mmCIF file of the C-alpha atoms, coordinates in Angstrom:
data_MODEL
# 
_entry.id   MODEL 
# 
loop_
_atom_site.group_PDB 
_atom_site.id 
_atom_site.type_symbol 
_atom_site.label_atom_id 
_atom_site.label_alt_id 
_atom_site.label_comp_id 
_atom_site.label_asym_id 
_atom_site.label_entity_id 
_atom_site.label_seq_id 
_atom_site.pdbx_PDB_ins_code 
_atom_site.Cartn_x 
_atom_site.Cartn_y 
_atom_site.Cartn_z 
_atom_site.occupancy 
_atom_site.B_iso_or_equiv 
_atom_site.pdbx_formal_charge 
_atom_site.auth_seq_id 
_atom_site.auth_comp_id 
_atom_site.auth_asym_id 
_atom_site.auth_atom_id 
_atom_site.pdbx_PDB_model_num 
ATOM 1  C CA . MET A 1 1  ? -32.632 106.759 73.640  1.00 0.00 ? 1  MET A CA 1 
ATOM 2  C CA . GLY A 1 2  ? -32.731 110.494 72.957  1.00 0.00 ? 2  GLY A CA 1 
ATOM 3  C CA . ALA A 1 3  ? -32.571 111.286 76.693  1.00 0.00 ? 3  ALA A CA 1 
ATOM 4  C CA . THR A 1 4  ? -29.469 109.141 77.062  1.00 0.00 ? 4  THR A CA 1 
ATOM 5  C CA . ALA A 1 5  ? -27.692 111.121 74.326  1.00 0.00 ? 5  ALA A CA 1 
ATOM 6  C CA . VAL A 1 6  ? -28.569 114.419 76.016  1.00 0.00 ? 6  VAL A CA 1 
ATOM 7  C CA . LEU A 1 7  ? -27.327 113.280 79.457  1.00 0.00 ? 7  LEU A CA 1 
ATOM 8  C CA . ALA A 1 8  ? -24.089 111.889 78.032  1.00 0.00 ? 8  ALA A CA 1 
ATOM 9  C CA . GLY A 1 9  ? -23.066 115.399 76.877  1.00 0.00 ? 9  GLY A CA 1 
ATOM 10 C CA . CYS A 1 10 ? -23.509 117.155 80.256  1.00 0.00 ? 10 CYS A CA 1 
ATOM 11 C CA . ILE A 1 11 ? -20.392 118.286 82.072  1.00 0.00 ? 11 ILE A CA 1 
ATOM 12 C CA . SER A 1 12 ? -20.449 119.379 85.705  1.00 0.00 ? 12 SER A CA 1 
ATOM 13 C CA . VAL A 1 13 ? -17.844 121.798 87.082  1.00 0.00 ? 13 VAL A CA 1 
ATOM 14 C CA . LYS A 1 14 ? -17.634 122.279 90.854  1.00 0.00 ? 14 LYS A CA 1 
ATOM 15 C CA . ALA A 1 15 ? -15.369 124.640 92.795  1.00 0.00 ? 15 ALA A CA 1 
ATOM 16 C CA . PRO A 1 16 ? -13.111 122.951 95.365  1.00 0.00 ? 16 PRO A CA 1 
ATOM 17 C CA . ASP A 1 17 ? -14.104 123.058 99.050  1.00 0.00 ? 17 ASP A CA 1 
ATOM 18 C CA . LYS A 1 18 ? -10.591 124.005 100.209 1.00 0.00 ? 18 LYS A CA 1 
ATOM 19 C CA . PRO A 1 19 ? -8.544  126.934 98.868  1.00 0.00 ? 19 PRO A CA 1 
ATOM 20 C CA . ILE A 1 20 ? -5.815  126.160 96.361  1.00 0.00 ? 20 ILE A CA 1 
ATOM 21 C CA . VAL A 1 21 ? -2.362  126.378 97.964  1.00 0.00 ? 21 VAL A CA 1 
ATOM 22 C CA . ILE A 1 22 ? 0.732   127.022 95.867  1.00 0.00 ? 22 ILE A CA 1 
ATOM 23 C CA . GLU A 1 23 ? 4.067   126.560 97.604  1.00 0.00 ? 23 GLU A CA 1 
ATOM 24 C CA . LEU A 1 24 ? 7.047   128.321 96.073  1.00 0.00 ? 24 LEU A CA 1 
ATOM 25 C CA . ASN A 1 25 ? 10.576  127.355 97.011  1.00 0.00 ? 25 ASN A CA 1 
ATOM 26 C CA . ILE A 1 26 ? 12.806  129.967 95.406  1.00 0.00 ? 26 ILE A CA 1 
ATOM 27 C CA . ASN A 1 27 ? 16.512  130.276 96.126  1.00 0.00 ? 27 ASN A CA 1 
ATOM 28 C CA . ILE A 1 28 ? 18.140  133.628 95.437  1.00 0.00 ? 28 ILE A CA 1 
ATOM 29 C CA . LYS A 1 29 ? 21.865  133.173 94.857  1.00 0.00 ? 29 LYS A CA 1 
ATOM 30 C CA . GLN A 1 30 ? 22.696  136.085 92.584  1.00 0.00 ? 30 GLN A CA 1 
ATOM 31 C CA . GLU A 1 31 ? 23.859  138.382 95.385  1.00 0.00 ? 31 GLU A CA 1 
ATOM 32 C CA . VAL A 1 32 ? 26.244  135.808 96.838  1.00 0.00 ? 32 VAL A CA 1 
ATOM 33 C CA . VAL A 1 33 ? 27.784  135.039 93.446  1.00 0.00 ? 33 VAL A CA 1 
ATOM 34 C CA . TYR A 1 34 ? 28.177  138.759 92.746  1.00 0.00 ? 34 TYR A CA 1 
ATOM 35 C CA . ARG A 1 35 ? 29.974  139.309 96.064  1.00 0.00 ? 35 ARG A CA 1 
ATOM 36 C CA . LEU A 1 36 ? 32.307  136.364 95.447  1.00 0.00 ? 36 LEU A CA 1 
ATOM 37 C CA . ALA A 1 37 ? 33.095  137.644 91.964  1.00 0.00 ? 37 ALA A CA 1 
ATOM 38 C CA . ALA A 1 38 ? 33.921  141.101 93.326  1.00 0.00 ? 38 ALA A CA 1 
ATOM 39 C CA . ASP A 1 39 ? 36.148  139.618 96.054  1.00 0.00 ? 39 ASP A CA 1 
ATOM 40 C CA . ALA A 1 40 ? 37.923  137.440 93.502  1.00 0.00 ? 40 ALA A CA 1 
ATOM 41 C CA . ALA A 1 41 ? 38.547  140.414 91.215  1.00 0.00 ? 41 ALA A CA 1 
ATOM 42 C CA . GLN A 1 42 ? 40.029  142.405 94.108  1.00 0.00 ? 42 GLN A CA 1 
ATOM 43 C CA . THR A 1 43 ? 42.257  139.495 95.119  1.00 0.00 ? 43 THR A CA 1 
ATOM 44 C CA . ILE A 1 44 ? 43.527  139.102 91.561  1.00 0.00 ? 44 ILE A CA 1 
ATOM 45 C CA . ASP A 1 45 ? 44.214  142.846 91.319  1.00 0.00 ? 45 ASP A CA 1 
ATOM 46 C CA . LYS A 1 46 ? 46.127  142.827 94.631  1.00 0.00 ? 46 LYS A CA 1 
ATOM 47 C CA . ASN A 1 47 ? 48.159  139.731 93.746  1.00 0.00 ? 47 ASN A CA 1 
ATOM 48 C CA . ALA A 1 48 ? 48.594  140.099 90.001  1.00 0.00 ? 48 ALA A CA 1 
ATOM 49 C CA . GLY A 1 49 ? 52.087  138.591 90.115  1.00 0.00 ? 49 GLY A CA 1 
ATOM 50 C CA . ILE A 1 50 ? 50.934  135.137 91.247  1.00 0.00 ? 50 ILE A CA 1 
ATOM 51 C CA . PHE A 1 51 ? 48.352  134.778 88.500  1.00 0.00 ? 51 PHE A CA 1 
# 
């Protein structure tokens, strides 16, 4: 009964056979938004009378 209690507490940790793969899908939109904002500001400045 004592051997059963000792074996119940054992934990086995094994490294995976294949490497861990992490796929990152990152979209960078900041530059596009910045360009659109600059174009919009120039258009508003050029056509201030219609706004």
